[in-house]
N, C-alpha and C positions, 0 to 999 in steps of 0.2 A: 535487554536486547541489543545484541551486537549489530549495528547499521552496516548496509553495504557501502561502497564508495558510491558517493552521490555529489550531485550538484544542486544547488537551489536555483531555480530559474525565475521564480515569482513568488513573492510574499506580501499579501495584502491581508486587510482584516477579514476578507471573505474568500480569499483564494490562495491555495498553495499549488505549487507547481514544481516537482522534483525529479530530476533524471537519476535514476538509481541503475549503477552498473554492477551485475550480478556475475561476478568471475567464478569459475569452477572452485576455487577454494573458498568460498564462502561457506561458512561451518553449517548452516542450516540446510544445505544439500545432501548432507550425510545422513544417511540411516532411514529416509522415509520410505524407500523401497530399495531392497538389494539390487544392485547393478543397474539401478534406473534413477539417478540423482534428480529429484524435482524439487520445487520450493512449495511446501505445505501451505495450504490456506490460512492455518492459524497464523503463520509466519507473515503472511501478506497482511493480515489484519493487525497483527502487532506493529508492524513498521508504520502503518496509517497512525495507530495511537501515538506511536513515539514522535513521529513529526508534527502532529498537533499539539502534543505537549511541549515539544521543543520551540515550536515556533509561534503557537497562539497561546501558549501558557494555560492550556485547557485540559483538565482530565476528564476523558469520555469513557474511561475503561467500565463504568458502570452503567452507561446509557444503553438503553436497548438497541439492538440490532434489529432493523425492521426487514432488511433485504441484504443478501450476499448472493452473488451469482460467479461461478467461477467457470469460464467459457474455455480456457486453454490451458495446457500444462506450461509451466514455466521451468525451462531447462537452464543450465549453466551457459556463461558466456552469452548472455542477453542484456541488452540495455533497453529498460522500460521508462515511460514517464508516468509518474503517479500525480494525478490531478486531484485535489480536494477542494470541495466547495461548501462554504458555510451559508445556508439559507435560512436566515433567522426568522423570515415571513412565514415559512414553513416549518420552522421548528425542526430542521434536519441538517445533517452533514452527509454530503454524498462524496464517494471517491470512485476513481477509474484507474486502474492500470492498463497502460498501452504499449504494445511494441508496433511501431508504425502506425497503420491505421487499424490494427487488430486489437479489440479488446480482449485483454487477459482474465480481469476480474473486475467486478464493480459491487458496490453496495451503498447502503443507506443507514445512518445512525440517528436516532432521536436526540433532539436537544432538550 
């Protein structure tokens, strides 16, 4: 998967925070809808997997997805904060993409 331009803000054993810059030339905007470039939900999930693999060295691709909510469309030229939290006591990983105070999408993976 091709990662967008990004900046790692925080990386601990239980929390990741990544600022993602989604420029108009990011290849995954192409082809979802003709004349309406948006970032597909499957790409958003794929980026969560990639950052978890890269920074926590944990492969969760086969873990069940308990919940995913897509609340807003993601268009080119947006900057999002991706926050990922590992809650080992609850046996889950949560994620949230935010643009300012607005949640774009969020979800929960089982551990």
